N, C-alpha and C positions, 0 to 999 in steps of 0.2 A: 172712642168716640165717634170715628168715621162710620163704623158698622151701625152704631146706634142710630146716627142721623139718617142713614140709608134706610133703615127698617121703618123709622117714623115717616120718611117721605114715601115709601112704597105704600104703606097701609093707610095713613091718614090723608094724603094728597092724591094718590093715584087709585086707592080703593083696591089693592092687590090683597087677595085673602092671605090668611096666615099660613095655609098649607103651601101656597106657592112661594112665599117668602122663605119658608123652612127649605123648600127645594133649592132655591137659589143661593142662599146663604150657608146652608149646612148646619145651622144652629137648631137646637131642640125647640119644640113648640112652647114648651112651658117657659123657656128663657125668653123667647119672644113676646109672649104674653105678659110676663113680669115687667119687661121694659116698657111695653105699650100702656100698662096700667098707671104709671106715673105721670103726674101732671106736668113736671118740668123735665127738661133734658139734663140729667146728672149723670157723671161718670161713674159707673159701677165700681164698688170697692169689693175687695176679696180679702178674707183673713190670711195673715201671714202663714206661710207653710212652715210647719214645725218640724225641723230637721233633727232627728235624734242620732247621735253618734257615741262612740265609746268615751269621748271627752265630755259629754254634756253633764255629767254629775260632777265634774272637777273644775268647771270654768270659773266658778266663784273664787275657789282657792287659787287658781292660776292668775286671775286678775289681781288678787291681794298681793300676790308674790311680785307681779309686774309693777304694781304701783310702789311697792317698797323698794324695788330695785332701781326705779328712776330717781330716787332721793339719795341713793348711795354714790360715793365716789367711784371714778372709773375703775380703781384697783380692787374695790370691794364688791363690784357688781357680780351677781350670779349669772352663770351662763344658762341658755336654755336648755342644754344637755343635763346640767345638774337639776334643773326644775323637773325635767322628764324623769330622771332617776327617782327623785322623791315622789313624784306621782305614782310611779310603778310601785314603790314600797307602800303607798296608800291604797294600792288596788287597781290602779289603771292598767288596762289591757291593750291600749292602742299603741300606735307607732310614734317615734319621735317626730316625723314629718308633720303629723297633724298638729302636734304642740307648737312646732316652730311656726307653722303657717298661721295658727291662732294668735301667736305673739306678734308676728309681723302685722297682721290685720289690726290688732289692738293699738299697736304703736302708730300706725298710719292714721287711725281714728283720732287718737290723742293729738297727733301733730296737727291734723286738720282743724280741730276744735280750738287748739292754741293759736292757730293763724288767723282765726276769725276775731280776735280781740279788737277792741277799739281803743284809740289813744287820742289825747288832746294834743293839738299842735302847740308848740312852745315858741316864745319869741324872747330875745335877749337884747338888751341895750348895749351900745358900743362900750367896750371896756368893762362889762359887768362880769363875765365869767368865761373860763376855758374848761375843756374835758380832757381827761388823760386816760390812756389805756395802753396795754401791751398786746403784741401779737407775736406769734412763733412762726419764724420763717427760716428757710435754708438757703445757703450761698456758699460759693467756693472761695475760701479765704486762706491764704498761705499754702495753696496746693491741696487742701482737704475741703470736703463738703462738710460744713459746720452748721450746726443748729444755733441760730441766733434769736435773741429776744429784741424786738423793735418797739421802741417808745414812740407813742402817737400823741402829740400835743396839738390840740386845735381851739382856736378862739371861736366862741359860739356865735359872735355877731358877724365878723368879716369872713369866717370860714378859713383863714389862714391856717396852715398846719405846718408841723415840723417833725421829721423822722430821724431817729438816731438808733443805731444797732449796737447792741451789747451782747456779751457772752452770757449774761445771766441777769436776774430781776432783782438783784440784792439792793440794799440801801444806797451804797455809793453810786450805783449806776442810776437809780431813780433821782437822786439829788443833782447828778450831772445832766440828766436829760432836762430837768427844769431849768438849770442855768443856761444850757444851749438854747433851749426854746424861748426863754424871755429875752435873751441877747438877740435872737433872730427877730423877734416881734417888736423889739424896741420899748418894752415896758412889761408890766405885770397887771393883770386883771384882778378884780376885787374878790372873786371866789373861784375856786377850783372844785370840779366834780369829778369824783372817783368811784369805782366800785370798792368792795371790801377786801382790798388786797392785803396780804400779811405784812408787807413792809410799812403800811399806813395805819392799820387797825390791829390792835392786840386782842380785843375781844368785842363781839357783836352783841349788843344787848336788845332789849325790846324796843321795837318802833325805830326811831332814829338815834337811840342812844348808842354811843360807841366809845370804847377805851382806846384812845389815839395813841400810837407809838410815840415815845418821847423824842427821838431823833426826828421823826417826821414833823412833829409839832414845832420842833426847834427851827426846822426849815421853813415851815409856813410863818412862823414869827419873825424870821429874818426877811422874807419878801412881803410881809404884811397882807397876805391874803387869806381868805377864810375857807377852810376845807368843808366840803359837803359830800356826803356818802349815800349811794343809792340804797334802796331796800335789797334784801337778800334776793339773789336770782332774778334781778329786775334790770337786765341791761338795757332795755329800751329807755330808762330815765337818763341815760347818756347816749342817745341814739345818734347824735351828731358825730362822735368820734368812732362809734361802732360802725357806721357807715363809711367813715373814712378808711377804717381797716380793710374793708372790702374793696373799696374804690382804688386804693393805692396798690393793692396786689395786681389789679389788672392794668393800671396806668404806669406804675414805676417799678414794682419789685420784679415783674416778669423780665424787665431788662438786666436787672441785677443777677438773675440766674444764668444769663447767657455768657457773662463775663467772668474773668478770673481776677481776684483781688489780691494784692500783696499783703495788706494789713487792713484792719478795722478803720484805721485812720483815713486812708485812702477811700474806702467804701463810704464812710460818713461824710467826707468832703464831697463826693459825688451825689450823695442823697441830698445835701444842702442845696446844691446847685439845681437839682431836679425840683426841689420844693419852690424855690424862687421862680423858676421857670413856669411852674404850674399856676402860680399866683397871677402871673401875667397872661395866661391863655384861658383859665376857667372863668366862666360867667358865674356871677353870684346868684344862688337860687331865688333870693327875694327880689333882686334888682337885675333882672337878665341883661339890661343895657350896660352894666357895669362889670368890670373885672374884679376878682378877688383882691388884687393889689390895690385897686382904687378905693375899695371900701376899707382895706387895711389902713391906708394912709389917713382916712378919716379917724378910725378907731384908735390909732397911736396917740392921738391928742387927748383921749379919755383914759389911757392907761396910767397906772402909777409908775413913778420913776423906777427904773431897774438898778438896784444896788449893786455892789461888787458880789461876784458868785459866792454862794454859800460854801463854806469849808466842809464839804459833805464827806468826810472820811468816817470809816467805822474802825473802832479801836478794840484790839483784843491783846490779851496778854499771852506770852510765849517764854519758854525758858530756853536759853542758850546752851547748846550741847557742848562737850569737851572739845569737839572740832569746830567750834565757833560758828555753828549753824543753827537757825531756827526753822521750824517746820510750820508750813502753812498750805492747807488744802493739797496735800500729797507732794509738795515741792519743798525745797530747801534753799535758804538764802543765807549768804555769809554776813558776819557781824565782826567788828574789831575784836581781836582776841582778848583784850583786856576786859571784855564783858562776858567771858565765858562763864558758865554756870549761874549767871544772873537771870532775873526775870525782867524782860523788857517789853515795851509796849509796841505793837505793830499797828500802824495807821494805814488802812487800806483805801486806796483811790481806784478809780476804774482803770488807770493806766500805769500806776506805779505803787510801790510799797515803801514806807518810810519806817525806820527803826528808831525809836525814842527811848533814851536812858537818862534819868535824872533830868527830865525836862529839856533835853538837848537832842537834836537829831544826829545820830551817829552813823547811820547808813541809809542808803536809798537804792532801790532796784527797780527795774522795769518789770511790772507784774506779768506773770504767766498763768494762762488757764489750762495749760497742759498738765500732765501728770508725771511724776517720778522724774522731775527735772531738778538739777542742781545748779545754782547761779552763784559764782564766786566773783569777788573783787579781791585781786591779789594785794591791793594796798592794806586790806584789813589784817593781813598776816605778817607785815613787815616788822613790827616790833617783836613778834615771837621768833622770826627768822634771825634776828640778832643774837638770840640766845641758843637757837637750834639750827645753825646754817646747813647741816647736813640734809635737812628736809628739802633744800632747793632742788636737789637732783630729781626727785620723783614727786614733789609736791604738786597735787592736783590744782590748787588755786593759780599756780605760776605757769599753767598752760596757756592762760590769757595774757601773758607779758606782751607789751609792744615789740614789734620786730627788732628795733635797734638793741633793746635790752636781751631779747632772745639770742641774738648773735653774739653779744658780749658775754652772756652766760655760757654759751657753748664753747667759746674760747677760753674763758677763765677755769671752767671745771676741768679742762684737760691738765692742769697743773695742780700740784700739791697745795692745798690751802686756798684754792680758787673759790670754793663755796663761801669762805668766810670773807674774802675780798668782795664777792658779788653781794653779800649780805650788807656790807659796808656802802656799796653803791646804792642798793635799795633803800637803805636807811637815810640817804640823802633826800629821798623824794619828799618826805613830810617837811623838810627843812627848806629846801630850794624850789620845790614845786616839780611836777612831772615834766612840763615842757623844757625847763632848764636842763633837767637829767637827761632827757631824750637828745637834746642838742649836743650835750657833752659826750653822750655815748656815740653819736654819729661822728664827732670829730675825732674821737679816740680810735674809731674803727677806720676812718680814712687814713690815720697815721701809720697803719700797718701793723703795729705791735701794741694793741690796747692793754691797759692794766687798770686796776683800781685807782692807783695813785695818779695816773693820767686823767682819769675821768674826774676826780676830786680836784685836781689842779686846774682843769678846764672850768669847772664850776666856780672855782674861786676867781678866776679872770673874767668869767662872764658876769660877775656881780657889777652892778651899775655903780658909778662913784657916788651917787646920792646914798646908796645903801651902805657904802663903806663909811662915808662921812656921819651917817646916822648912828654908827656904833659908838657907844659911850666909851671914853677912855677910862683905862683901869686906874683907880684911886690908890695912892700910896703915900705914906707920910714922908718919903725921902724926896729931897729936892736937889736938883743939879746946880752947881755953882756956875758952871758955863755950859750953856745950851749947845748941843752938837749942831753942826752946820753941814749942809749937803753941798760939799765942795769937792768935786772930783779932780780938780787941779792939783790938789794936795799929793794925790798918788803920783802925778808926773814929776813933781819936785823931788819926791824920794827916790827917783830912779836917776841913774847917772847919765852922763852925756852918751855913753854907748848902749844905753837901754838896759844897764845892769842896776840892780838895786843897791843903794849905798848902805854901808854897814851902820 
């Protein structure tokens, strides 16, 4: 445009001939004449330069493959190298680099066109809705760098959020995340907005039709909120929590990665403190003069009352092995031996595992997400040891015995029949309780020569008088004519004056 304006000024205003203009600008005479013939100053246009390469005849095919590849899952996507090999089989003679460059250029154009989409701003009333999403993060927990799934729950009106880290995104983790978030917010909103996660949606139908998971629907019925699901691949419909995932990585989670955590409980406790601190520091986007905590205080009056936490366990069936173990997620947990070879129910919670048989809880373990681990409770094998005392010497469950019982066992097993005596001591645990047996074992060890009879005798003496009086007297048809009297002076009268017994 600058050259065109210069030419028009030289010829039309200063009267410079076309030949002189040609000499000054270096342009062709015909080009100068063509520009001067136009009535208006219009920028000249030129046809696009057609670049013909070895890939030109295959671009449509390659674009079709790239579009189909964009809708596949990450594990099912084809690589550019495989596309190049297939193009070669179709007759392509060019290099792999040209195909890769075309794919990069096409993806950049698609990303740029997608980024230009327009959206309608949303506004939510206090207590109306919350949004939920997961994010994958990494942290050092228990001495190892672990992959964690972080649950993000955010109120749409006040922008208050809550973070909880879990080992996975299973049902029990999802239910626990809701219970913790509602407890922190002080109530339950009327709606919950989700994407189409598998723990909530069993099948995605046309439009907004969804087949909701039965356990997830039970949870929504417990808290009385209505679930709402976004359209497929439309994360912007819950943009509040999507932005929260990005913001919390830069404001909170980068601090997590710098520290070492003993357990998930300590990490989640710290995350809760950071969330509450952020409420008091962040300005609300709609009311910059107010903090998130101030708006939350007003929204809490509009929330539904928070009921008791939903019993969000996942129940699976398992068969107890001959060694009284149940298998779950590549780990093994002990069960009382009387349930060997039976089918029991396992109730999975985020932090524990409960074993239920005949509608009664028979065992409970701390849940582990490691692999190839075995967790014993030696009390589950006490009844079997009464019949097989010889297994005490090398029994794997009894490696976890309390220290006083371990010391007593090491002393008793040195003598013949000591394993049977130790089995009698362990059999007293279900009757008297573990604490009483430990006290009796410690007293017997302090005496210097512990024995099974000594421990059982101490247990009898440790019984409270109330327990002794509570025992019912044995019923018998016989009646004494003269009730016996506790009179120790009768013994002294039977002895002579010299202390010898009278005949």
